N, C-alpha and C positions, 0 to 999 in steps of 0.2 A: 265103434270105440273111440272116444276122443285123444287125442294125445297133446302133450305139452308142446310148445315151440322150443326150438333146440335152443339152447342156452350155452355159451361157452364156458368150460372150466377156468377159474381164474384166482388168483390169490385174494383172499379179503381185502388186502391193503394193496395199493399201486403204490410205487414211487414215486416221490416228487418229480415234478416236469419244471425245467428252465428251456428258455427259447433256444435254438440252434444257435443264434448269434452270441448269445450269453456262452454256451459251450465252447465255441471257437475262440471267443476272447480267452477263456481260461485254459485251453488247451496247451498253449506255448509257456504259461507259467508251471503247469502240472510236468510237461515235458520240455525243460530247456534246451536250447540250442546246443549242440554237441553231441547227443545221441543219434545213432545209428538210423538211417532212413527217418530222420526227423521228420521231414515232409508228410510222411505217411499218416503221422498222428497229429497232426496240427493243422491239415487242410478242412476245407469245408465237407469233403466226404465223409472224414473221420467225425466230426461233430454231428453230422446229419446220422452217421450209423448208432453213434450213443444215443443221440436222441430216441431213434427209433427203439431200440433195446429198452430204454426208459419208457417209451410211451406204451409197449405190451408188457412190459415189467419183466423183462428177460437180466435178471439180477440174481447171483447167488444165491442159492438156498430156496428161490422161489418157485421152481418147478417149471418154469417156462423159459424156451430157448430159440433164439433167433435165426432163422434163415436168411441169408442174403438177400433173396428176392424181396424182402420184406421192405428192405431199406430202400430198393428200388421203387415199390408200389406204395411207399409214404409218398403223401402230397402237403404243399401247403394249406389246403383246404383240409385233409383231413387233420394236420397237426394243431389245428385252433379248437377240434373237437375233443375236449380234455374230459368229460363225464367218464367215470368208470365205466358203464354199459358201452359208450363209444369206443374206447380203448379196447374193451374186450372183445367188440365184435370185431374190430380190425385184425387183433391178434389172431383170431380164429380164421377168418375169411381171407385175408391175405397170403395164406399159403396154399389154398386151393386152385386148381387150374381154372381158367378162364376169369379170375377177380378182374374188375374194372376199378382202378383208382379214383378216388372223388377228386375229380379236377385234373390237373396235370401231374403226374407221377414225377418224382424227383429224377428218378433215372429210367432208361430201358431195360428190360429184364436181361438183355445180352451185356449189361454192365457190371452184374452181379462179381464176375471174376476179379476186377481190382479191388471190389470191396472185400471179396473173402479173402484173396492172395496179399494184397498190398495192406489194406486198411486193418484187417483183423488179423491175419496169421503173422505177416511180418511187421506189423506195427503195435497193435494193441494187445495181441496175446505176447509177444516177444518182450514187452515192458510192464506186465504184469495185472494190467487195466480190464483183462477179460480173461472168461476160463471158457472150457471147451469138453463138451459133454463126450463121456467114454463110451464106447461101444456101438457108436452110429457110423455104418459106411459110407464110403466117401461117395456113392451114388443115390443115397439115401435123399430123399425131399424133406426129413426132418430137420426142425432147427438145431444147431448144436453150440450156439454162443451165447453167452450171459456176460453180462458186467460184474466184476467183482464188487462184493458189498462194500467195501472200504472205498473203492472207486468211485461207486454211484454215490457214496456219503459226500465226498470231496467236490465231485462234479455239480453236485446240486445244495451245496450249503450257502448259507445266507451270505451277503456281501461282506460283513465284518468277520464273520469266521473261515471264509475262502482262505485268505493267505497264510495262516497259519497251517491249517488243514493241508493244503497244498503243497506246502515245504516239508512237512512230516511225512507225508506221503511219498513225496519224490524220493527222500531219503531213506526211506524204508523197503522201497520197492524196486528201484531201479538197480542194476547191477553194478558192483563196486568198479568196474571199467569205464560205464558210463557216467557214474557219479564224478570219477577223477576227471575225464573231459570237462565235464559242467564246469567244475571247480577251477580248473585251469583258464577256462575262457571267462567265466565270470571274473576271476582276480585280474586276467590281463587286460578287458575292456571295460572294466567298471570305471576307471579313473578318465575323468574328461579334460584334465589339468595337462600340462606340459609334462612329456615323458623323461624320464630319467634313465640313461642306459649307463649301465657300470661296466667299465672295459676290463677286459682280464689282466692288463698291465697295471691297473689300478687308476684312481680317478673317475670321472664320469662325464657324459656328453648330456644335453638337452634337446629334445626334439620336440616339434609340433605334436598337438594333441591329435590323438585317431587312431583307426585301428592298424593301418600301416606303420606306425611308430611302435606301437605295441608288438606288433609282429616282428620288428627289426630287433626291438629290445630282448624278444624271446629268443632271436636267433644268437645273438650274443652272449645272453646269460643262460640259456638253456641248452641250445643247439651246440654250439661251440665246446662247451667243456665235457658233453656228453659223447661227442662224435669226432673230435680232434685230440691229439696227445697234449700238443704245447699249443694252443691257440693265439693267434695275436690278429688285433684289428689292422687292417691296412685302409679300410675305408667305409663311410659310412654316408648315405645321401637320402634325401627325401625329397618329395614332391617341389617344383617350382626350381629345379636344378641347383638346390641349395648342398653344399657339402657342410655334412655336420661333424665329421672327423676324416683327418687324412694323415697318416703317418708318414710324412716324406721320407725321414731318415730310414726307416725300414724298408719302404720301397725302393730306396737308393741302395741299401745295402744288398738287397736280393735280388736288384736287376730289374725291378717290375714297374716302369713309369706308366703311370695311368693318363690318358689325356683326356682331361675334364669336358672339354670340348666335342670329342666325339663320342666317348663311351662314358656312361653315367651308371655304372651298376649300382643298385641298392645299398648291397653290403660286400665287401671283398675281405676275406678271412685268409690267413697263411696258418698252416699247421707246421711249426718249427722244430718239432719233434720227430717228425716222420722220417724214415731212412733218407728221402730225399725230400725238399721242401715242396710242401703242396701249395696250391693256390686255389682257394675256393670262392668262385662266383656264386653270390645269392641273389635271386630275384624274390621280391615279395610279393604274392598274389594275392592280394584284398580284393581286388575286382578283375585284374585283367593282368597280362605281362611275364608270362612264365619264360623260362629258357627255352627259345625255340630254337629250331636248326639253324636258321638264319643268325640270330643272337651267338649261338655257339661258335657258328663258323667267324663271325666278328671277332668275337674274344680270343678264340684259338690263334687267329691271324697275328694278334698282338702279341700273346703269350711266345709264339714261334719266334717271332722278331726278337724277343728278348732274351732268347736262347732256351726256353723252357720245353721240355718233351711234352707231349700231349699226355701223358700218362701222369704228369705232375699236375694237371689243371682238372679239377671238380667242378662239376656245375650243379646246382641245388636251387628247385623251385619252392616256394614255401606257401604254404595252404594254411588257414584257420584251423579247420579240421576235415574230416575225409568226406563229410557230408555236405560242406560248403559249397554253395552254388559256382564259385569259380572253380572249385576242384572238379565238379561234373563237366563243367561247360569246356574247361581248357587241358582237360587230361589229353586229349589226342594231339594238344600242340607242345606237350613238352619233348624235348630233344632226346634221342636215345642215347643211351650210356650216361644219362643224369640221374638224378635221385629226387626223390619227394619228400620232405619234411613236413608235417603237422602240427601246429602250436599247441594243440589239445594234448598229443600224445608224443611227449619229447622224446621218449625212448625208441620210437618207431622210425626208422628210414628204409624208405622203398627204393629199389633201383630199378632202372629200364636198362638190361643190360643185354647187347647182343652176344651169341656165341657163348654164352656162358657156360651152356648144358645143366645139369643137376647137380646139386651138392649133397653128397651125401654125410 
């Protein structure tokens, strides 16, 4: 009795393929800077995972589901074999024990945890680009992930159609809080011309183009009115030891001389509406330079000499957003009993407090 050779079941039409490099170029457009765990959805591992799902046909309503080990077992040599039968064969065989990749596999099998936990669950699933099959146990070897059809259509779109489709998909699928952060960042960093900062007392000052200036503008225009009762600007400086604004009269009135040669904070604010005048030292962390313990000690020494109690002095380190590289790299250096503020989330103020206990 003769037997027909085993042929993998496969949808009659496979989704279009685009190279991994093109996918990786498109991901930052679809997932703009500012969303949580941004790196998980724009790095090469994410592009390869999406390619593998397209390759095997793991797209919503297609009946095919990706297992993370199939991303590990994909290879450059396999990726160029794009005939339907070649793609179907890989989809079927790559989940079997002992499968040998064609050429060098993209990852070792023990790399599937970051693919599953970071790229898929915390990244693409969270941001509505991927769906997960229900009813499959966590210990099952069955595939459980597929691209949303709308996302697959965007990532494989033609060059002319891609920008508009990506913008529409992003607007429709990211959470409102994600979109809010993205819009704030886009508004703040888009202008490459000189930055005009509007002061609480009226008037304005011009700062050099760049992210640091945009963040200083956000501190004065967004942070100060949200978190201080009656904000006043004592000092603004920028790189190159240039003082942009300095209110000598107000500093003299409250008794706070700032030695430009010794201490050059990015921004110094005062809250004139607090029960006791508060002095707020702000450091802009576009690349480096939060309020560290050493910096805090220097500034406190100055305010103590001027007669201010420590309770009247506040330290704020400002970051672009919670996922920004400087926020991750420099968090451990931020002085305790200080605050962290993020340009992309102006209502949020994080405190590193000691001996505070829980607040009911």
